[in-house]
C-alpha positions in Angstrom: 0.7 7.1 0.0 3.2 5.8 2.5 5.9 8.4 3.2 9.2 6.9 4.3 11.4 9.5 5.9 15.2 9.3 5.3 17.5 8.7 8.2 19.0 12.1 8.0 20.5 12.1 11.5 22.4 8.8 10.9 23.8 10.0 7.5 24.9 13.3 9.0 26.7 11.6 11.8 28.5 9.3 9.4 29.6 12.3 7.2 30.9 14.2 10.3 32.8 11.1 11.4 34.5 11.0 8.0 35.2 8.1 5.7 33.2 6.9 2.7 33.0 3.4 4.2 31.1 4.6 7.3 28.7 6.6 5.2 28.0 3.7 2.9 27.3 1.5 5.9 24.9 4.0 7.3 22.9 4.1 4.1 22.6 0.3 4.0 21.7 0.1 7.6 19.1 2.8 7.2 17.3 0.8 4.5 17.2 -2.3 6.7 15.9 -0.2 9.6 13.1 1.1 7.4 11.9 -2.4 6.6 11.9 -3.3 10.2 10.1 -0.1 11.1 7.4 -0.9 8.6 6.9 -4.4 10.0 6.8 -3.0 13.6 4.2 -0.4 12.6 2.0 -3.0 11.0 2.2 -5.2 14.2 1.5 -2.2 16.5 -1.5 -1.0 14.5 -4.6 -2.0 16.5 -6.9 -0.3 13.9 -7.1 -2.0 10.5 -7.1 0.0 7.2 -10.8 -0.8 6.7 -11.7 0.5 10.2 -9.6 3.7 9.5 -11.5 4.2 6.3 -14.9 3.8 7.9 -14.0 6.3 10.7 -12.5 8.8 8.2 -15.7 8.6 6.0 -17.8 9.3 9.1 -15.9 12.6 9.5 -15.7 13.5 5.8 -18.4 11.7 3.6 -17.3 10.9 0.1 -15.1 8.3 -1.7 -11.6 7.3 -0.5 -8.8 7.7 -3.1 -6.0 6.4 -0.8 -5.1 5.3 2.7 -1.8 4.5 4.2 0.0 3.8 7.5 2.8 6.2 8.4 4.4 7.0 11.7 1.8 5.0 13.7 -1.0 7.0 12.0 -3.5 6.2 9.3 -3.6 8.9 6.6 -6.8 8.8 4.5 -7.4 10.8 1.4 -11.1 11.4 0.5 -12.8 13.0 -2.5 -15.6 14.7 -0.6 -19.2 14.9 -1.6 -18.7 18.7 -1.4 -16.2 18.5 -4.2 -13.2 19.2 -2.0 -10.4 16.9 -1.0 -10.2 15.9 2.7 -7.1 14.5 4.4 -8.0 12.7 7.6 -5.4 11.4 10.0 -6.1 8.8 12.7 -4.1 7.3 15.5 -3.4 3.7 14.4 -3.6 2.4 18.0 -6.8 4.0 19.1 -8.6 5.0 15.9 -9.0 8.6 17.2 -9.0 11.3 14.5 -6.0 13.5 15.2 -6.4 15.9 12.3 -8.8 16.7 9.4 -7.8 19.1 6.6 -9.6 20.3 3.5 -8.1 21.4 0.2 -9.3 22.2 -3.3 -10.0 19.1 -5.4 -7.2 17.9 -7.7 -8.6 17.6 -11.3 -5.6 15.4 -12.3 -6.2 12.7 -9.7 -8.2 9.7 -10.7 -11.8 9.8 -9.5 -12.8 7.0 -7.1 -16.4 7.6 -8.3 -15.3 5.8 -11.5 -14.0 2.8 -9.5 -16.7 0.2 -8.6 -14.2 -1.4 -6.2 -13.8 0.8 -3.1 -10.6 1.2 -1.2 -11.9 -1.1 1.5 -12.8 -3.8 -1.0 -9.4 -3.4 -2.6 -7.7 -3.9 0.8 -9.8 -7.0 1.4 -8.8 -8.5 -2.0 -5.1 -7.7 -1.4 -5.2 -9.4 2.0 -6.9 -12.4 0.6 -4.1 -12.7 -2.0 -1.3 -12.2 0.5 -2.2 -12.9 4.2 -0.9 -10.2 6.5 -1.6 -6.5 7.2 -2.6 -4.1 4.4 -0.6 -0.9 5.1 -1.7 1.2 2.1 -4.0 1.4 -0.9 -4.0 4.1 -3.5 -6.0 4.7 -6.6 -4.0 5.2 -9.8 -3.9 4.7 -13.5 -2.2 1.5 -14.7 0.5 1.7 -17.3 -0.3 0.4 -20.8 -3.3 0.7 -23.2 -6.4 2.3 -21.8 -4.7 3.4 -18.5 -7.3 1.4 -16.5 -8.0 2.4 -12.9 -6.2 0.2 -10.4 -5.6 0.2 -6.7 -1.9 -0.1 -5.7 -1.7 -2.0 -2.4 1.0 -2.8 0.0 0.8 -5.7 2.4 3.1 -6.5 5.3 2.9 -10.3 4.9 2.9 -13.0 7.5 6.1 -14.2 5.8 7.9 -11.1 7.1 8.2 -9.4 3.7 6.5 -6.4 2.2 4.4 -7.2 -0.9 3.2 -4.7 -3.6 0.1 -5.7 -5.5 -2.2 -4.2 -8.1 -6.0 -4.6 -7.7 -8.3 -4.0 -10.7 -10.6 -1.1 -9.7 -13.5 -2.7 -11.6 -13.2 -6.4 -11.0 -11.1 -6.6 -7.7 -8.8 -9.1 -9.5 -5.3 -9.0 -8.1 -2.5 -8.9 -10.7 0.3 -11.3 -9.9 2.5 -9.9 -12.6 2.7 -6.6 -10.7 3.4 -8.2 -7.4 6.8 -7.9 -5.7 8.2 -8.9 -2.4 11.1 -7.0 -0.8 14.2 -9.2 -0.4 12.8 -11.8 -2.8 13.5 -12.7 -6.4 11.2 -11.7 -9.3 8.0 -13.6 -9.5 8.9 -14.5 -13.1 11.5 -16.8 -11.6 8.8 -18.9 -10.0 8.8 -17.2 -6.6 5.9 -17.1 -4.2 2.6 -16.3 -6.0 4.4 -16.0 -9.3 2.5 -18.6 -11.2 0.4 -16.2 -13.2 -2.8 -16.8 -11.3 -5.1 -14.3 -9.7 -5.8 -14.5 -6.0 -8.7 -17.0 -6.4 -6.3 -19.5 -8.1 -7.6 -19.1 -11.7 -5.3 -18.7 -14.7 -5.2 -15.2 -16.2 -5.3 -16.8 -19.7 -8.2 -19.1 -18.9 -6.2 -22.3 -19.4 -6.0 -25.2 -17.0 -3.5 -25.0 -14.2 -2.8 -27.6 -11.6 -1.1 -25.1 -9.2 2.3 -26.8 -9.5 5.3 -24.8 -10.7 7.2 -26.2 -13.7 
């Protein structure tokens, strides 16, 4: 959902200046700037993802299949009651709708009508698991047997890192195994929230867990 735009101007300037070292530095610096831009956008957004979803549904009734923050705007994808797809864009500071477009429905996209957990509920579950600002949720099929429906969520955490989570579209359970944090080691190494529990602190395998890492 979130569309990060490459720093083309920076890379072009580095190439014109000449020298592989300068170009390599520009690429690395661009990645860091992207992370800082994401954090700045999350802080600047006065309208939450849930509020953006509510406003978008008021303009185009239906079920939301995705919503994300990009360039200080919320982009909300809706499977309309009319059978068409609606793309609604809102100003993240004011909540005002800046554009609303309609297109033919995509038969390949997962149907939010088959997901008891709505986009707003998925965002709430993600934020409960990782406190911060939810910057995107998108409905997708999970890898593995059955290809269950899941919400892929991104949270700009209060810890300053971007977290990627998976929320079950039927139970709202947050998968810690799919969670990642930019700039951090894998959760399998015992990092933050990597203890194999869902967001309410219960073990996935049903066993006892005292919450301490071994």
